[in-house]
Structure formats: C-alpha cells, structure tokens
N, CA, C and O atoms as a GROMACS GRO file, in nm:
protein
  392
    1UNK      N    1   4.764  -0.296  -2.271
    1UNK     CA    2   4.630  -0.271  -2.263
    1UNK      C    3   4.519  -0.379  -2.242
    1UNK      O    4   4.414  -0.366  -2.180
    2UNK      N    5   4.569  -0.492  -2.311
    2UNK     CA    6   4.501  -0.613  -2.293
    2UNK      C    7   4.466  -0.647  -2.173
    2UNK      O    8   4.353  -0.680  -2.138
    3UNK      N    9   4.564  -0.641  -2.105
    3UNK     CA   10   4.553  -0.677  -1.968
    3UNK      C   11   4.478  -0.596  -1.875
    3UNK      O   12   4.424  -0.641  -1.774
    4UNK      N   13   4.477  -0.455  -1.917
    4UNK     CA   14   4.369  -0.380  -1.824
    4UNK      C   15   4.257  -0.393  -1.860
    4UNK      O   16   4.177  -0.367  -1.771
    5UNK      N   17   4.209  -0.425  -1.963
    5UNK     CA   18   4.084  -0.449  -1.973
    5UNK      C   19   4.012  -0.594  -1.913
    5UNK      O   20   3.901  -0.617  -1.866
    6UNK      N   21   4.119  -0.668  -1.935
    6UNK     CA   22   4.081  -0.809  -1.841
    6UNK      C   23   4.056  -0.789  -1.696
    6UNK      O   24   3.967  -0.843  -1.630
    7UNK      N   25   4.151  -0.702  -1.651
    7UNK     CA   26   4.158  -0.676  -1.511
    7UNK      C   27   4.010  -0.605  -1.453
    7UNK      O   28   3.951  -0.633  -1.349
    8UNK      N   29   3.975  -0.513  -1.551
    8UNK     CA   30   3.837  -0.407  -1.506
    8UNK      C   31   3.709  -0.531  -1.546
    8UNK      O   32   3.611  -0.537  -1.472
    9UNK      N   33   3.720  -0.613  -1.651
    9UNK     CA   34   3.613  -0.700  -1.678
    9UNK      C   35   3.595  -0.815  -1.542
    9UNK      O   36   3.487  -0.854  -1.497
   10UNK      N   37   3.701  -0.847  -1.505
   10UNK     CA   38   3.718  -0.935  -1.375
   10UNK      C   39   3.660  -0.857  -1.271
   10UNK      O   40   3.564  -0.904  -1.211
   11UNK      N   41   3.706  -0.738  -1.240
   11UNK     CA   42   3.660  -0.689  -1.115
   11UNK      C   43   3.486  -0.660  -1.124
   11UNK      O   44   3.402  -0.685  -1.037
   12UNK      N   45   3.466  -0.601  -1.253
   12UNK     CA   46   3.284  -0.609  -1.250
   12UNK      C   47   3.226  -0.712  -1.196
   12UNK      O   48   3.123  -0.705  -1.129
   13UNK      N   49   3.305  -0.846  -1.230
   13UNK     CA   50   3.245  -0.960  -1.194
   13UNK      C   51   3.205  -0.968  -1.029
   13UNK      O   52   3.101  -1.011  -0.979
   14UNK      N   53   3.314  -0.917  -0.968
   14UNK     CA   54   3.311  -0.950  -0.857
   14UNK      C   55   3.177  -0.879  -0.764
   14UNK      O   56   3.158  -0.757  -0.758
   15UNK      N   57   3.102  -0.968  -0.702
   15UNK     CA   58   2.980  -0.893  -0.649
   15UNK      C   59   3.007  -0.880  -0.494
   15UNK      O   60   3.063  -0.965  -0.425
   16UNK      N   61   2.949  -0.741  -0.445
   16UNK     CA   62   2.968  -0.717  -0.352
   16UNK      C   63   2.823  -0.698  -0.254
   16UNK      O   64   2.724  -0.765  -0.287
   17UNK      N   65   2.815  -0.621  -0.155
   17UNK     CA   66   2.690  -0.584  -0.083
   17UNK      C   67   2.618  -0.448  -0.150
   17UNK      O   68   2.688  -0.361  -0.201
   18UNK      N   69   2.506  -0.441  -0.146
   18UNK     CA   70   2.458  -0.308  -0.195
   18UNK      C   71   2.422  -0.248  -0.063
   18UNK      O   72   2.401  -0.316   0.038
   19UNK      N   73   2.415  -0.098  -0.071
   19UNK     CA   74   2.410  -0.008   0.040
   19UNK      C   75   2.263  -0.048   0.091
   19UNK      O   76   2.250  -0.040   0.213
   20UNK      N   77   2.158  -0.087   0.025
   20UNK     CA   78   2.042  -0.143   0.093
   20UNK      C   79   2.076  -0.270   0.185
   20UNK      O   80   2.023  -0.289   0.295
   21UNK      N   81   2.142  -0.329   0.144
   21UNK     CA   82   2.156  -0.467   0.211
   21UNK      C   83   2.224  -0.415   0.330
   21UNK      O   84   2.161  -0.420   0.435
   22UNK      N   85   2.333  -0.370   0.331
   22UNK     CA   86   2.414  -0.296   0.460
   22UNK      C   87   2.326  -0.228   0.567
   22UNK      O   88   2.342  -0.242   0.689
   23UNK      N   89   2.204  -0.132   0.491
   23UNK     CA   90   2.133  -0.061   0.604
   23UNK      C   91   2.037  -0.180   0.668
   23UNK      O   92   2.014  -0.177   0.789
   24UNK      N   93   1.994  -0.263   0.601
   24UNK     CA   94   1.884  -0.358   0.661
   24UNK      C   95   1.985  -0.452   0.761
   24UNK      O   96   1.928  -0.484   0.866
   25UNK      N   97   2.111  -0.497   0.749
   25UNK     CA   98   2.177  -0.556   0.857
   25UNK      C   99   2.214  -0.471   0.984
   25UNK      O  100   2.208  -0.519   1.097
   26UNK      N  101   2.253  -0.337   0.958
   26UNK     CA  102   2.270  -0.252   1.068
   26UNK      C  103   2.139  -0.215   1.144
   26UNK      O  104   2.146  -0.192   1.265
   27UNK      N  105   2.011  -0.208   1.072
   27UNK     CA  106   1.920  -0.220   1.134
   27UNK      C  107   1.854  -0.338   1.225
   27UNK      O  108   1.788  -0.332   1.329
   28UNK      N  109   1.892  -0.434   1.157
   28UNK     CA  110   1.902  -0.565   1.265
   28UNK      C  111   1.965  -0.580   1.383
   28UNK      O  112   1.925  -0.622   1.492
   29UNK      N  113   2.088  -0.532   1.340
   29UNK     CA  114   2.184  -0.541   1.460
   29UNK      C  115   2.128  -0.433   1.550
   29UNK      O  116   2.105  -0.471   1.665
   30UNK      N  117   2.103  -0.320   1.526
   30UNK     CA  118   2.056  -0.228   1.632
   30UNK      C  119   1.957  -0.274   1.707
   30UNK      O  120   1.959  -0.275   1.830
   31UNK      N  121   1.848  -0.322   1.622
   31UNK     CA  122   1.716  -0.382   1.718
   31UNK      C  123   1.791  -0.517   1.789
   31UNK      O  124   1.747  -0.531   1.904
   32UNK      N  125   1.861  -0.589   1.764
   32UNK     CA  126   1.900  -0.673   1.860
   32UNK      C  127   1.974  -0.619   1.997
   32UNK      O  128   1.964  -0.683   2.101
   33UNK      N  129   2.048  -0.496   1.989
   33UNK     CA  130   2.090  -0.440   2.078
   33UNK      C  131   1.995  -0.386   2.161
   33UNK      O  132   2.006  -0.395   2.283
   34UNK      N  133   1.893  -0.323   2.102
   34UNK     CA  134   1.808  -0.257   2.203
   34UNK      C  135   1.733  -0.372   2.292
   34UNK      O  136   1.713  -0.350   2.411
   35UNK      N  137   1.693  -0.492   2.236
   35UNK     CA  138   1.654  -0.580   2.321
   35UNK      C  139   1.731  -0.675   2.419
   35UNK      O  140   1.675  -0.744   2.505
   36UNK      N  141   1.858  -0.672   2.397
   36UNK     CA  142   1.971  -0.719   2.488
   36UNK      C  143   2.002  -0.640   2.596
   36UNK      O  144   1.973  -0.686   2.706
   37UNK      N  145   2.060  -0.519   2.589
   37UNK     CA  146   2.106  -0.394   2.678
   37UNK      C  147   2.006  -0.379   2.804
   37UNK      O  148   2.067  -0.364   2.910
   38UNK      N  149   1.867  -0.380   2.814
   38UNK     CA  150   1.783  -0.389   2.918
   38UNK      C  151   1.804  -0.508   2.995
   38UNK      O  152   1.824  -0.502   3.116
   39UNK      N  153   1.800  -0.623   2.927
   39UNK     CA  154   1.822  -0.748   2.994
   39UNK      C  155   1.928  -0.746   3.072
   39UNK      O  156   1.920  -0.784   3.188
   40UNK      N  157   2.043  -0.702   3.020
   40UNK     CA  158   2.189  -0.712   3.078
   40UNK      C  159   2.178  -0.605   3.218
   40UNK      O  160   2.208  -0.646   3.330
   41UNK      N  161   2.143  -0.498   3.198
   41UNK     CA  162   2.124  -0.407   3.353
   41UNK      C  163   2.026  -0.462   3.426
   41UNK      O  164   2.055  -0.466   3.546
   42UNK      N  165   1.904  -0.512   3.394
   42UNK     CA  166   1.824  -0.606   3.510
   42UNK      C  167   1.904  -0.696   3.557
   42UNK      O  168   1.896  -0.704   3.680
   43UNK      N  169   1.994  -0.782   3.496
   43UNK     CA  170   2.027  -0.899   3.538
   43UNK      C  171   2.170  -0.839   3.650
   43UNK      O  172   2.210  -0.904   3.747
   44UNK      N  173   2.214  -0.736   3.616
   44UNK     CA  174   2.328  -0.681   3.695
   44UNK      C  175   2.233  -0.658   3.850
   44UNK      O  176   2.266  -0.701   3.961
   45UNK      N  177   2.164  -0.613   3.832
   45UNK     CA  178   2.068  -0.534   3.949
   45UNK      C  179   2.030  -0.643   4.045
   45UNK      O  180   2.030  -0.624   4.167
   46UNK      N  181   1.982  -0.804   3.964
   46UNK     CA  182   1.951  -0.891   4.044
   46UNK      C  183   2.060  -0.949   4.106
   46UNK      O  184   2.045  -1.016   4.208
   47UNK      N  185   2.213  -0.922   4.034
   47UNK     CA  186   2.316  -0.986   4.097
   47UNK      C  187   2.369  -0.945   4.212
   47UNK      O  188   2.402  -1.006   4.313
   48UNK      N  189   2.373  -0.792   4.171
   48UNK     CA  190   2.408  -0.725   4.322
   48UNK      C  191   2.319  -0.737   4.418
   48UNK      O  192   2.362  -0.763   4.530
   49UNK      N  193   2.165  -0.720   4.398
   49UNK     CA  194   2.089  -0.753   4.519
   49UNK      C  195   2.101  -0.894   4.590
   49UNK      O  196   2.079  -0.900   4.710
   50UNK      N  197   2.137  -1.015   4.515
   50UNK     CA  198   2.172  -1.124   4.579
   50UNK      C  199   2.275  -1.138   4.636
   50UNK      O  200   2.268  -1.211   4.735
   51UNK      N  201   2.403  -1.082   4.607
   51UNK     CA  202   2.518  -1.025   4.665
   51UNK      C  203   2.493  -0.941   4.810
   51UNK      O  204   2.555  -0.969   4.913
   52UNK      N  205   2.432  -0.875   4.806
   52UNK     CA  206   2.378  -0.786   4.915
   52UNK      C  207   2.341  -0.871   5.021
   52UNK      O  208   2.397  -0.869   5.131
   53UNK      N  209   2.223  -0.965   4.981
   53UNK     CA  210   2.144  -1.036   5.064
   53UNK      C  211   2.239  -1.158   5.144
   53UNK      O  212   2.225  -1.195   5.260
   54UNK      N  213   2.331  -1.202   5.052
   54UNK     CA  214   2.413  -1.318   5.079
   54UNK      C  215   2.543  -1.249   5.195
   54UNK      O  216   2.601  -1.319   5.278
   55UNK      N  217   2.563  -1.132   5.178
   55UNK     CA  218   2.624  -1.068   5.277
   55UNK      C  219   2.567  -1.027   5.420
   55UNK      O  220   2.634  -1.038   5.523
   56UNK      N  221   2.460  -0.988   5.416
   56UNK     CA  222   2.380  -0.971   5.523
   56UNK      C  223   2.368  -1.081   5.594
   56UNK      O  224   2.376  -1.076   5.717
   57UNK      N  225   2.343  -1.220   5.515
   57UNK     CA  226   2.300  -1.320   5.616
   57UNK      C  227   2.438  -1.364   5.640
   57UNK      O  228   2.441  -1.420   5.749
   58UNK      N  229   2.555  -1.363   5.583
   58UNK     CA  230   2.683  -1.403   5.635
   58UNK      C  231   2.712  -1.319   5.769
   58UNK      O  232   2.766  -1.382   5.861
   59UNK      N  233   2.691  -1.218   5.784
   59UNK     CA  234   2.742  -1.118   5.919
   59UNK      C  235   2.671  -1.175   5.986
   59UNK      O  236   2.723  -1.237   6.078
   60UNK      N  237   2.510  -1.181   5.971
   60UNK     CA  238   2.431  -1.238   6.070
   60UNK      C  239   2.452  -1.379   6.136
   60UNK      O  240   2.445  -1.399   6.257
   61UNK      N  241   2.473  -1.456   6.060
   61UNK     CA  242   2.577  -1.588   6.100
   61UNK      C  243   2.670  -1.593   6.173
   61UNK      O  244   2.689  -1.672   6.265
   62UNK      N  245   2.752  -1.484   6.126
   62UNK     CA  246   2.894  -1.493   6.176
   62UNK      C  247   2.870  -1.407   6.334
   62UNK      O  248   2.949  -1.429   6.426
   63UNK      N  249   2.788  -1.337   6.345
   63UNK     CA  250   2.782  -1.281   6.454
   63UNK      C  251   2.706  -1.349   6.572
   63UNK      O  252   2.720  -1.310   6.688
   64UNK      N  253   2.615  -1.467   6.530
   64UNK     CA  254   2.573  -1.570   6.604
   64UNK      C  255   2.661  -1.656   6.652
   64UNK      O  256   2.653  -1.689   6.770
   65UNK      N  257   2.771  -1.711   6.561
   65UNK     CA  258   2.846  -1.776   6.579
   65UNK      C  259   2.976  -1.712   6.680
   65UNK      O  260   3.043  -1.791   6.747
   66UNK      N  261   2.996  -1.605   6.682
   66UNK     CA  262   3.062  -1.522   6.800
   66UNK      C  263   3.019  -1.521   6.936
   66UNK      O  264   3.088  -1.533   7.037
   67UNK      N  265   2.878  -1.504   6.924
   67UNK     CA  266   2.827  -1.488   7.047
   67UNK      C  267   2.791  -1.609   7.112
   67UNK      O  268   2.763  -1.606   7.232
   68UNK      N  269   2.789  -1.742   7.030
   68UNK     CA  270   2.797  -1.868   7.097
   68UNK      C  271   2.921  -1.911   7.141
   68UNK      O  272   2.940  -2.015   7.204
   69UNK      N  273   3.046  -1.792   7.091
   69UNK     CA  274   3.190  -1.889   7.135
   69UNK      C  275   3.216  -1.756   7.259
   69UNK      O  276   3.333  -1.726   7.286
   70UNK      N  277   3.122  -1.696   7.317
   70UNK     CA  278   3.152  -1.588   7.389
   70UNK      C  279   3.236  -1.487   7.340
   70UNK      O  280   3.323  -1.438   7.412
   71UNK      N  281   3.217  -1.452   7.225
   71UNK     CA  282   3.300  -1.322   7.166
   71UNK      C  283   3.217  -1.212   7.130
   71UNK      O  284   3.098  -1.233   7.105
   72UNK      N  285   3.274  -1.078   7.122
   72UNK     CA  286   3.190  -0.983   7.087
   72UNK      C  287   3.118  -0.999   6.963
   72UNK      O  288   3.166  -1.069   6.873
   73UNK      N  289   2.998  -0.935   6.951
   73UNK     CA  290   2.920  -0.915   6.806
   73UNK      C  291   2.930  -0.789   6.738
   73UNK      O  292   2.866  -0.763   6.636
   74UNK      N  293   3.033  -0.686   6.811
   74UNK     CA  294   3.017  -0.565   6.667
   74UNK      C  295   3.107  -0.602   6.548
   74UNK      O  296   3.169  -0.708   6.537
   75UNK      N  297   3.106  -0.516   6.474
   75UNK     CA  298   3.167  -0.545   6.316
   75UNK      C  299   3.318  -0.567   6.338
   75UNK      O  300   3.391  -0.655   6.292
   76UNK      N  301   3.350  -0.439   6.441
   76UNK     CA  302   3.519  -0.410   6.458
   76UNK      C  303   3.563  -0.581   6.540
   76UNK      O  304   3.652  -0.652   6.492
   77UNK      N  305   3.491  -0.617   6.653
   77UNK     CA  306   3.526  -0.737   6.714
   77UNK      C  307   3.519  -0.879   6.607
   77UNK      O  308   3.598  -0.972   6.622
   78UNK      N  309   3.428  -0.877   6.514
   78UNK     CA  310   3.417  -0.986   6.435
   78UNK      C  311   3.540  -0.965   6.339
   78UNK      O  312   3.592  -1.074   6.312
   79UNK      N  313   3.590  -0.875   6.290
   79UNK     CA  314   3.697  -0.838   6.191
   79UNK      C  315   3.825  -0.876   6.270
   79UNK      O  316   3.915  -0.933   6.209
   80UNK      N  317   3.840  -0.842   6.424
   80UNK     CA  318   3.974  -0.892   6.488
   80UNK      C  319   3.962  -1.004   6.528
   80UNK      O  320   4.066  -1.052   6.571
   81UNK      N  321   3.825  -1.104   6.533
   81UNK     CA  322   3.856  -1.230   6.548
   81UNK      C  323   3.846  -1.312   6.453
   81UNK      O  324   3.853  -1.434   6.469
   82UNK      N  325   3.828  -1.255   6.340
   82UNK     CA  326   3.865  -1.301   6.219
   82UNK      C  327   3.732  -1.380   6.169
   82UNK      O  328   3.737  -1.473   6.089
   83UNK      N  329   3.623  -1.336   6.221
   83UNK     CA  330   3.502  -1.406   6.149
   83UNK      C  331   3.447  -1.355   6.022
   83UNK      O  332   3.388  -1.426   5.940
   84UNK      N  333   3.470  -1.219   6.007
   84UNK     CA  334   3.464  -1.169   5.888
   84UNK      C  335   3.588  -1.093   5.844
   84UNK      O  336   3.675  -1.062   5.925
   85UNK      N  337   3.594  -1.059   5.692
   85UNK     CA  338   3.716  -0.963   5.641
   85UNK      C  339   3.665  -0.831   5.675
   85UNK      O  340   3.555  -0.800   5.719
   86UNK      N  341   3.785  -0.745   5.640
   86UNK     CA  342   3.759  -0.599   5.660
   86UNK      C  343   3.695  -0.558   5.534
   86UNK      O  344   3.620  -0.461   5.529
   87UNK      N  345   3.726  -0.635   5.426
   87UNK     CA  346   3.639  -0.594   5.294
   87UNK      C  347   3.483  -0.616   5.306
   87UNK      O  348   3.405  -0.545   5.242
   88UNK      N  349   3.441  -0.712   5.385
   88UNK     CA  350   3.288  -0.772   5.424
   88UNK      C  351   3.253  -0.650   5.522
   88UNK      O  352   3.163  -0.572   5.488
   89UNK      N  353   3.312  -0.636   5.624
   89UNK     CA  354   3.289  -0.510   5.713
   89UNK      C  355   3.248  -0.382   5.627
   89UNK      O  356   3.139  -0.327   5.646
   90UNK      N  357   3.342  -0.337   5.530
   90UNK     CA  358   3.340  -0.198   5.500
   90UNK      C  359   3.210  -0.204   5.396
   90UNK      O  360   3.127  -0.116   5.380
   91UNK      N  361   3.216  -0.320   5.336
   91UNK     CA  362   3.053  -0.348   5.236
   91UNK      C  363   2.929  -0.354   5.278
   91UNK      O  364   2.833  -0.315   5.212
   92UNK      N  365   2.922  -0.406   5.396
   92UNK     CA  366   2.834  -0.416   5.502
   92UNK      C  367   2.783  -0.264   5.550
   92UNK      O  368   2.668  -0.220   5.549
   93UNK      N  369   2.898  -0.204   5.591
   93UNK     CA  370   2.866  -0.045   5.657
   93UNK      C  371   2.792   0.036   5.532
   93UNK      O  372   2.700   0.116   5.547
   94UNK      N  373   2.839   0.007   5.434
   94UNK     CA  374   2.770   0.091   5.296
   94UNK      C  375   2.638   0.046   5.285
   94UNK      O  376   2.551   0.129   5.258
   95UNK      N  377   2.602  -0.087   5.306
   95UNK     CA  378   2.472  -0.140   5.283
   95UNK      C  379   2.376  -0.099   5.395
   95UNK      O  380   2.254  -0.097   5.376
   96UNK      N  381   2.436  -0.065   5.516
   96UNK     CA  382   2.354  -0.031   5.614
   96UNK      C  383   2.329   0.128   5.618
   96UNK      O  384   2.248   0.179   5.696
   97UNK      N  385   2.426   0.218   5.505
   97UNK     CA  386   2.394   0.344   5.482
   97UNK      C  387   2.239   0.386   5.396
   97UNK      O  388   2.163   0.483   5.395
   98UNK      N  389   2.246   0.261   5.336
   98UNK     CA  390   2.147   0.288   5.218
   98UNK      C  391   2.019   0.300   5.254
   98UNK      O  392   1.933   0.321   5.169
   0.00000   0.00000   0.00000
C-alpha cells in the first residue's frame, strides 16, 4: 500500500500539456499550413509552365536542325530520325490541344 501511495504521488508530479496549450499549438500549425499550401500550388503551376515553354523551344530547335540537315520537320519525322523522343512528341501534341 505504501508503494502505491508513492507511485500516485510521483505521477502527480509529472507535468504535461494542458488542453489550452494543445489547442494553441494546433491553431498555430493550422495557420502555417494555410500560408504554405497556396504557395506550393503556385510553385507547381510555375514549374509546369516553364517545362511547357522548354518543350516548345526544344521542338522548334530540333525542327530547325532537321531542316538544316535536309530532313522532314513533321513530328513523326522528328521522332523517326530521333531528333525528339516519342514522349516529347506526345507531350507536345497535348500542349497544342490546349
């Protein structure tokens, strides 16, 4: 019985977080998330835009190179002569449909 009383007294001395402290921490985390998430989605849009622009430039450059070498400049011919990959061709066609 004496050991049980000592255990109870010892556990009462252990400090923890109060409910108010936990609510404040959760509120701060929620505010940080609200600030960060919109910035991440804008960053993704900018990265996609830059990637699309780079692909367009690549296709046009490869078309010019093919023309200079006397090869055809259609997308199929560029893929056939390995100026661009099939994946680049497909991505470029999707961009043209937008």
